[in-house]
C-alpha positions as CSV (number, residue, x, y, z in Angstrom):
1,M,49.7,39.2,15.5
2,G,51.3,42.5,14.6
3,D,50.2,46.2,14.2
4,S,49.2,47.8,11.0
5,Q,47.9,51.1,12.4
6,S,50.7,53.1,10.9
7,L,49.4,52.4,7.3
8,T,46.9,54.7,5.6
9,P,43.6,53.1,4.7
10,E,44.7,53.0,1.0
11,E,48.0,51.3,2.0
12,Q,46.2,48.9,4.3
13,I,43.8,47.7,1.6
14,R,46.5,47.4,-1.0
15,S,48.8,45.5,1.4
16,A,46.0,43.2,2.5
17,R,45.3,42.1,-1.1
18,E,49.0,41.6,-1.7
19,Q,49.3,39.4,1.4
20,Y,46.4,37.2,0.4
21,E,48.0,36.8,-3.0
22,A,51.2,35.6,-1.4
23,A,49.8,33.7,1.6
24,R,50.7,30.1,2.4
25,D,47.5,28.1,2.7
26,F,46.1,26.9,6.0
27,T,48.6,28.2,8.6
28,V,46.6,28.8,11.8
29,A,46.6,30.8,15.0
30,V,44.3,30.8,18.0
31,E,43.6,33.5,20.5
32,E,42.0,32.9,23.9
33,E,40.6,35.5,26.3
34,F,40.5,35.0,30.1
35,A,38.9,36.8,33.0
36,I,41.4,37.9,35.7
37,L,40.0,37.1,39.1
38,D,40.5,37.8,42.7
39,P,41.1,34.3,44.1
40,A,39.1,34.9,47.3
41,S,36.0,36.5,45.8
42,L,36.3,35.3,42.2
43,S,35.3,38.7,41.1
44,L,37.0,40.5,38.2
45,T,40.1,42.4,39.2
46,N,42.0,45.0,37.2
47,R,45.4,43.3,37.2
48,F,46.2,43.0,33.4
49,E,49.2,45.4,33.7
50,D,50.6,43.3,36.5
51,L,50.4,40.2,34.3
52,Q,51.9,42.1,31.4
53,A,54.8,43.3,33.5
54,A,55.4,39.8,35.0
55,A,55.5,38.3,31.5
56,R,58.4,40.5,30.3
57,G,61.5,38.5,29.7
58,T,59.6,35.2,29.7
59,P,58.5,33.0,26.8
60,L,55.0,34.4,27.1
61,E,56.0,38.0,26.7
62,D,55.2,38.3,22.9
63,H,52.1,36.2,23.2
64,L,50.2,38.0,26.0
65,V,48.2,41.1,25.2
66,G,45.4,43.3,26.5
67,E,41.8,43.0,25.3
68,L,39.7,46.1,26.2
69,I,39.5,45.9,30.0
70,A,42.2,45.6,32.7
71,S,40.4,42.5,34.1
72,E,41.0,40.6,30.9
73,V,44.0,39.0,29.3
74,E,44.5,37.4,25.9
75,I,47.0,34.7,25.0
76,R,48.0,33.9,21.4
77,T,49.5,30.8,19.9
78,G,51.1,32.9,17.2
79,R,51.2,31.6,13.6
80,C,51.5,27.8,13.5
81,E,52.4,25.9,10.4
82,D,49.8,23.2,11.0
83,L,47.1,22.1,13.4
84,D,49.4,19.8,15.5
85,E,51.6,22.8,16.3
86,A,48.6,24.9,17.2
87,M,47.2,22.2,19.5
88,A,50.6,22.0,21.3
89,R,50.8,25.8,21.6
90,L,47.4,26.1,23.1
91,G,48.4,23.9,26.0
92,E,51.8,25.5,26.3
93,R,50.3,29.1,26.4
94,R,47.7,28.1,29.0
95,A,50.3,26.5,31.2
96,Q,52.5,29.6,30.9
97,L,49.7,31.9,31.7
98,F,48.4,29.9,34.7
99,E,51.9,29.7,36.1
100,L,52.3,33.5,35.7
101,A,48.9,34.1,37.4
102,D,49.9,31.9,40.3
103,T,53.0,33.9,41.0
104,L,50.9,37.1,41.2
105,G,48.1,35.5,43.3
106,V,45.4,35.9,40.8
107,A,43.0,33.3,39.3
108,L,41.7,33.0,35.7
109,A,38.6,31.7,34.0
110,A,37.4,31.3,30.4
111,T,33.6,31.5,30.1
112,G,31.9,33.9,27.7
113,T,30.9,36.3,30.5
114,H,31.7,36.8,34.2
115,P,28.6,35.8,36.2
116,W,28.3,38.9,38.5
117,S,31.1,41.5,38.4
118,P,29.6,44.9,37.3
119,W,30.8,46.3,34.1
120,Q,31.0,49.7,35.8
121,E,33.9,48.5,37.9
122,Q,36.1,47.4,34.9
123,R,38.8,49.9,33.7
124,I,39.5,50.1,29.9
125,I,43.2,49.7,29.3
126,D,45.2,52.7,28.1
127,T,46.2,52.1,24.5
128,P,45.5,54.2,21.4
129,H,43.3,51.4,20.0
130,Y,41.0,51.1,23.0
131,R,40.9,54.9,23.6
132,R,39.6,55.3,20.1
133,N,36.9,52.6,20.6
134,D,36.0,54.1,24.0
135,E,35.5,57.6,22.4
136,L,33.6,56.1,19.5
137,L,31.3,53.6,21.2
138,R,31.0,54.8,24.8
139,Y,28.3,52.7,26.6
140,V,28.4,50.0,24.0
141,V,32.1,49.3,24.6
142,W,31.9,49.8,28.4
143,R,29.2,47.1,28.6
144,N,31.2,44.6,26.6
145,N,32.8,42.6,29.4
146,S,33.1,39.3,27.4
147,F,35.5,36.6,26.6
148,G,35.9,34.6,23.4
149,L,38.1,32.2,21.4
150,H,39.2,33.3,17.9
151,V,40.7,31.2,15.2
152,H,42.7,32.6,12.2
153,V,43.1,30.4,9.1
154,A,45.4,31.7,6.3
155,I,43.9,31.5,2.8
156,N,45.8,32.0,-0.4
157,G,44.1,34.3,-2.9
158,P,41.9,37.3,-2.1
159,D,38.8,36.1,-4.0
160,R,39.2,32.6,-2.5
161,A,39.4,34.1,1.0
162,I,36.2,35.9,0.5
163,A,34.6,32.7,-0.8
164,V,35.7,30.9,2.4
165,C,34.3,33.7,4.5
166,N,31.0,33.5,2.6
167,G,30.9,29.8,3.3
168,L,31.6,30.1,7.0
169,R,28.9,32.7,7.6
170,N,26.3,29.9,7.1
171,L,27.8,27.9,9.9
172,L,28.2,30.5,12.6
173,P,25.1,29.3,14.5
174,E,26.5,25.7,14.7
175,L,29.8,27.0,16.0
176,L,28.1,29.2,18.5
177,A,25.8,26.4,19.7
178,V,28.7,24.0,20.4
179,S,30.9,26.7,22.0
180,A,28.2,28.4,24.3
181,S,29.6,28.9,27.8
182,S,27.9,31.9,29.3
183,P,24.4,31.5,30.8
184,F,25.2,33.9,33.7
185,V,25.8,37.7,33.7
186,D,24.9,40.6,35.9
187,A,24.3,38.2,38.8
188,C,21.4,36.7,36.7
189,Y,20.7,33.3,35.2
190,T,19.8,34.7,31.8
191,H,18.2,31.5,30.4
192,L,20.5,32.2,27.4
193,H,23.3,29.7,26.6
194,S,25.5,32.6,25.2
195,A,24.9,35.8,27.0
196,R,28.2,37.0,25.6
197,T,26.9,36.9,22.1
198,Q,23.8,38.8,23.1
199,I,25.8,41.5,24.8
200,F,28.5,41.9,22.2
201,T,27.0,40.9,18.9
202,R,23.7,42.6,19.4
203,A,25.2,45.9,20.6
204,F,28.3,46.5,18.4
205,P,28.0,48.0,15.0
206,R,29.2,45.9,12.0
207,C,28.9,42.8,14.1
208,G,27.4,39.3,13.9
209,V,26.6,37.7,10.5
210,P,28.3,39.5,7.6
211,D,26.8,39.8,4.1
212,A,28.2,37.6,1.4
213,Y,30.5,39.4,-1.0
214,D,31.1,38.9,-4.7
215,G,34.9,38.4,-4.4
216,W,37.5,40.7,-3.1
217,D,36.4,43.6,-5.2
218,G,33.0,43.6,-3.6
219,F,34.4,43.4,-0.1
220,E,37.0,46.1,-0.8
221,R,34.2,48.5,-2.1
222,Y,32.5,48.1,1.2
223,V,35.6,48.7,3.3
224,R,36.4,51.8,1.1
225,F,32.8,53.1,1.7
226,L,33.3,52.8,5.5
227,Y,36.5,54.7,5.4
228,A,35.2,57.3,3.0
229,T,32.1,58.0,5.1
230,R,34.2,58.1,8.3
231,S,32.2,55.2,9.7
232,I,35.5,53.5,10.8
233,E,38.9,54.8,11.7
234,E,40.7,51.4,11.5
235,H,39.9,48.1,9.9
236,T,39.4,46.2,13.2
237,Q,36.2,48.2,13.7
238,I,34.6,45.7,11.5
239,W,33.6,43.3,14.2
240,W,31.8,40.5,12.3
241,S,31.6,37.0,13.8
242,V,33.7,35.9,10.8
243,R,35.8,38.3,8.9
244,P,38.7,38.6,6.3
245,H,41.5,40.2,8.3
246,L,43.3,43.2,6.7
247,A,46.5,42.9,8.7
248,F,47.1,39.2,8.1
249,P,46.0,37.0,5.1
250,T,43.6,35.1,7.3
251,I,39.9,34.4,7.8
252,E,39.2,35.1,11.5
253,I,36.4,33.1,13.1
254,R,35.2,35.1,16.1
255,I,31.9,33.7,17.0
256,C,32.9,31.3,19.8
257,D,32.6,31.8,23.6
258,A,35.7,31.2,25.6
259,Q,36.2,27.6,26.8
260,P,36.9,26.7,30.4
261,D,38.7,23.5,29.5
262,L,41.7,23.0,27.3
263,A,40.3,19.9,25.6
264,E,37.2,21.8,24.5
265,A,39.3,24.7,23.4
266,R,41.3,22.4,21.2
267,S,38.2,20.7,19.9
268,L,36.6,24.0,19.0
269,A,39.8,25.4,17.3
270,A,40.2,22.1,15.4
271,L,36.6,22.3,14.1
272,C,36.9,25.9,13.0
273,Y,40.2,25.1,11.2
274,A,38.8,22.0,9.5
275,L,35.7,23.8,8.4
276,A,37.7,26.6,6.8
277,V,39.9,24.1,5.0
278,R,36.9,22.0,3.9
279,I,35.2,25.1,2.4
280,A,38.4,26.2,0.6
281,R,38.6,22.7,-0.9
282,A,35.0,23.0,-2.0
283,V,35.7,26.3,-3.7
284,D,38.7,24.8,-5.4
285,D,36.7,21.8,-6.7
286,G,33.7,23.8,-7.8
287,E,31.5,22.1,-5.2
288,P,28.3,24.0,-4.7
289,L,28.1,25.8,-1.3
290,P,25.0,27.4,0.1
291,S,24.6,31.2,0.3
292,H,21.7,31.7,2.6
293,P,20.1,35.1,3.1
294,H,21.2,37.0,6.2
295,R,17.7,37.0,7.6
296,L,17.6,33.1,7.6
297,I,21.0,32.7,9.2
298,E,19.9,35.2,11.9
299,E,17.0,32.8,12.8
300,N,19.5,30.1,13.6
301,F,21.8,32.6,15.2
302,W,19.2,33.5,17.8
303,R,18.4,29.9,18.4
304,A,22.1,29.2,19.2
305,I,22.2,32.2,21.6
306,R,19.0,31.1,23.4
307,Y,19.3,27.3,23.5
308,G,22.8,26.5,22.4
309,L,23.5,22.9,21.8
310,S,20.4,21.9,23.7
311,G,18.0,23.5,21.2
312,E,17.0,23.1,17.5
313,L,18.4,24.6,14.3
314,I,16.7,25.0,11.0
315,D,18.1,23.3,7.8
316,L,18.0,26.5,5.8
317,G,17.9,24.5,2.5
318,S,14.9,22.3,3.3
319,G,13.2,24.2,6.2
320,E,13.4,21.1,8.4
321,V,13.9,21.7,12.1
322,R,16.1,19.3,13.9
323,P,18.2,19.1,17.1
324,A,21.4,21.3,17.1
325,R,23.4,18.1,17.9
326,A,22.1,16.5,14.7
327,H,23.3,19.6,12.7
328,L,26.7,19.2,14.3
329,E,26.8,15.5,13.5
330,R,26.1,16.1,9.9
331,L,28.7,18.9,9.8
332,L,31.3,16.5,11.3
333,E,30.4,13.9,8.7
334,W,30.9,16.5,5.9
335,V,34.2,17.7,7.2
336,Q,35.6,14.2,8.1
337,P,37.8,13.5,5.1
338,V,39.6,16.8,5.4
339,A,39.7,16.4,9.2
340,E,41.5,13.1,8.8
341,E,44.0,14.6,6.4
342,L,44.7,17.6,8.7
343,G,45.0,15.5,11.9
344,A,41.9,17.2,13.3
345,A,39.6,14.2,13.4
346,Q,40.9,13.1,16.8
347,Y,39.7,16.3,18.4
348,L,36.2,16.4,16.8
349,A,33.1,15.1,18.5
350,V,29.7,16.4,19.5
351,P,30.1,16.7,23.3
352,A,27.7,15.0,25.7
353,A,27.4,18.5,27.3
354,N,29.1,21.7,26.5
355,A,30.1,24.3,29.1
356,A,26.8,26.2,29.1
357,E,24.8,22.9,29.5
358,R,27.0,21.8,32.4
359,Q,26.6,25.1,34.2
360,I,22.8,25.2,33.7
361,A,22.5,21.6,35.0
362,R,24.4,22.6,38.1
363,H,22.1,25.7,38.6
364,E,19.0,23.5,38.2
365,A,20.4,21.1,40.7
366,G,20.6,24.0,43.2
367,A,24.3,25.0,43.1
368,T,25.0,28.7,43.7
369,M,26.4,30.9,41.0
370,E,29.6,31.2,42.9
371,E,29.9,27.4,43.3
372,I,29.3,27.0,39.6
373,Y,31.8,29.6,38.6
374,A,34.4,28.3,41.0
375,E,34.3,25.0,39.0
376,Q,35.4,26.9,35.8
377,V,38.4,28.7,37.5
378,R,42.1,27.9,36.7
379,P,44.1,27.4,38.8
380,K,41.3,25.6,40.7
381,A,39.5,27.8,43.2
382,P,39.1,26.6,46.8
383,L,36.5,24.0,47.3
384,A,34.5,26.3,49.6
385,A,33.5,29.0,47.1
386,P,32.8,32.5,48.4
387,Q,29.2,33.1,49.4
388,S,27.5,36.4,48.6
389,G,23.9,35.4,48.7
390,R,23.5,35.5,44.9
391,T,21.3,32.7,43.5
392,G,20.6,34.0,40.0
């Protein structure tokens, strides 16, 4: 996705506005993060540099990057002109990564957290970006062994981009609920559906639900304030769960847990994309969109962390409490015309059970944490999962 660290803050802000002014609407890119595993123990293993070296000279080279720790790898579709291309690229990138991992004798998994590997054993990769974050955040960044799925949607017009971001902030709890995949961490059944969100979003500064901004100028004033007060050294230190990107003219949706299965990754990416486009169309047509207070969105945010798709969310307009699945069904109905137009409709459905629910059901049925995690691993782990005595 490029590197803009050579620009000064002033140049970065000016360049970002210019890119949004010139952007082609609704191109899309998806990023997926995977845990790198020892295939025998299924514990995290610090093999990112081996994967990176093995990717050189292959079609995956430009689309495989590091993400904080050496036991994690990220793959990127790159910019896609439409959703069909992005869906194809998601499958292609996964196949390339799994083939590469197989040649190196490592396994991979995509859940929001690793169930038991200690954060103390994970090495931060040696890049200027992650060295800066290590020096700045210390324990906060050390503790963040988490894995997500991010969707970038290009939006033409700086004010319009902020309006789309404002609209998406209201829907972060629904996206988190459907994507939840991380009930286990620190060798513990947390009783959360997204332990990843609790670890990452509740610890990092400038994270979680952003404020709503009055157009690009309002957003720019805040970014300038952060630079002027030396609160940030680079724009990516704004870690909101949805954010206007300053290196690309995209709104980046960052709330989702990583997805074990390709079909669910495609469904989630298609939903994020369709929602961004639907909100942009509403902005264009003057259709009223809610702008709920941060404190109210946070109530639903916690419900999604704790109960995921199995719980209830609040209709923040009426105060009515209804099942999270009912919220998703209404959201899919709202987005349906745009989804049909974009080719997204075929991917959209409220799942019978998402990744967190499936893992929790297996735990309640008596499966061990290792057995449950082995079922998430690609390439598939041996049927006899390693036994360490952990029960959660």
